[in-house]
N, C-alpha and C positions, 0 to 999 in steps of 0.2 A: 224321669224324676230320680236323678242320681243320689239325692239326699236320702232315699230309702235305704240303699245299701251302705252309704257312707255313715249314716247315723247308726245303723245296725252294728257295723264294725266297731264304732266308738263305744257302743253299749257293751259289746262282748269284751272289749279290752278293759273297760271299767269294772264290769261285773266279775271278771276272773282275776283281777289284780290281787285281791286279798288271798285267794286260794293259792295262786302261783307263788306269792311271797311267803306265805306261812307254811305251805305243804311241800311245794316242789323245790323252791330255792334251797332249803336246808339239805335236801338230798343231793343236789348238785354241789353244794359247798362241801359236804362230807366226802364226796367223791373227788374233791380237789379240782372240780371243773371251774373254769372262769366264765361259763355261760350265765347270762342273766335271763331267768325264765320268763319274766314279764316282757322284756324287750324282744326276745325270740318269738314269743306268742304274737306280739304286735307286728313284728316283721313278716311273719307268715301270713297274717290277715291282710297286710298291705300288699303283699304279692298277689293275693286274690283280686284286690281292687285294681291293680295294674293290668291284670288280665282282662278284667271287665271293661276298664277304660279303653284298652287297646281294641276291644271288639266294638264298643259303642261309638267312639269318636268318629270313625269314618262315616257313620250313618248320620251324624249331626253337623258335619263340617259346614254345610251350606244352608243351614237353618240358623240365622243369626240369633234368634231369641233362645232356641234350645242350646246352642253352643255357648252363648254368654252365660246362661243359667248353669250349665255344666262347669264352666271355669269358676264362677262365683262359689259354687258349692264345694268344689275341690279346694279352693283357697281357704274357705272356712274350715274344712276338714283338716287341712294341713296345719293351720294355726292351732287348733285344739289338740291335735296329735302331738305337737312339739311342746306347747305351753302347759297342757294338763297331764299328759301321759309320758313326758320325758323321752320321746322318740329321738333317736340320734341322727344327726345330719349326714353321717357317713352311710346310713342305711338307704336302701331303695325308697324312692318317694314318688308321689304323683307328679311332682314338678319335672321329673325326667320324661314322663309321657308328654306333658305340655310343651317340653322343649324340642320334641321331635319335629323335623322341618315342616311338614305339611300342616301339622297342628299349630306350631308356633307362628308361622306366617299368617294363618287364619286368625289367630288370637290378636296379632298386631293389627291386622286389617280391621277387625271388629272393634278393637279398642279405639282406633283412630276415628272410625265412623261415629261411635257413640260420643267421643270427646268433642268432635266437631258439632254434633247435634246439640250437645250441652252448651257449647260456646254460642251457637245461634240463639238458644233460648235465653241465656244470661244477658246477652247484649240487646235483645229485643224486649226485655222486661221493663216495665215502667219504673222499677226501682234501680235500674242498672247503674245510674250515676249518683245515686244517693248513698250516703254512709249509713250502715246499720246502727252505728253508735253516735249519730250526729248530735244527740242531746246529752251525751255524757262526755264532757270535755276532757277529763283526765284519762279516758280510755282512747279517745279519738284524736291524738296529736297529729297523725298523718292524714286524717280526713280521707280514708280509703273508700272509694266507691264500691258498691256491692259487687259489680262485675269483676273487679280486680281481685277482690277477696275470694270470690267463688272460683275464679280461674286458678289461683294459687292452690286452693283446696283440691281442685281437680288434679293438678300436677302431683300433689302430695299423695292423693289416693292411688294414682297410677304407680308411683314409686312403691307404695305399700304393697301393691299387688305383685310387682315383679321382683321385689328385693330378695326373695328366697329362691330365685332361679339358680340352678346348680353351676352355671358357667358365666364367667365375666363377659364373654362374647354376646350371649343372649341379653344380658343386662344392658350392654352397650347399645344393642338394637332398640331396646325400649327407651334408652336415653336419647337416641336419635329421634324417636317419635316425639318425645317431650320437647326437643329443640325445634322440631317442625311446628309444634303447637304454639310455642312461644313466638316464633316468627309469624305464624298465622294471626295470632292475637295482636302482635305489633302492627301488622298491615291493617287489621280492622280498626285499631285505635287511630292510625294515620288517616284512614278514610273518614272517620267521624270528625277528626280534628280539622280536616280540610273544609268540612261543612260549617265549622265554627270560627273560621279565621276572621270573619268580620266582627265577631264579638269575643276578642281574645281575653277580655276580662270577665266574660260571661261564666255562668255557673258550670256549663258542661265542659268548656275549654279548660277551666281550672281543675275539674274532676279528672280529665284525661291526664293532666300533668301530675296530679296526685297519684293516679293509678300507675303511671310509668315509674315514679319515684318509689312507690311501695314495692312494685315487682322487682326493680333493680336492687332494692335493699334486701328483700327476702332471698333472691338468688345469690347475693353476696354472702348472706348468712349460711346458705346451703353449700357454699364452696368447700367447706371443711368435711362435708359428708361424702366419703369415698363411694 
């Protein structure tokens, strides 16, 4: 349960911020120091977390459920650390631990495994080829089937998870995973389409064409996102 110590550290940072700003920072300022008391306090606590993660991760690497839970909790912690407490990207962070080779490769493997499971369930769903907004014409111009929308949301969630990795090379490896998933989804759509060729004006065949059009449009929109 990594959330125990991650939440504890966030509480310590929040509870001490007023004291550090009101009592300690003026002393540093008076001494002509450029040190930010709150940020240094946060940095020291994050270093403790990095030590703890370095000890814990080898024990969790081959338990998919526990490892996934650890990654999820670390990503939530990082998000709050930066958005709420103003932590600096130049400081040591948990993403450096997740970027280490053995941990990172495991993260990629588990991310792919769960993404493929999600794709299996979305395509086998009864609502796979039905639009969520089929009764609202002004919202549903593209008549996007549920499976295509869920798939693009899956890609977006993966991007959100890896976007704060410290190096471009690691981000590119995740992009490679997303490209694999797009190709896998394309193959699955092709397989379903082959079953529907006798009814090329049928409901499902049209839904597949709408799905392809929607995915191509969204990917084109994402092309500007470095």
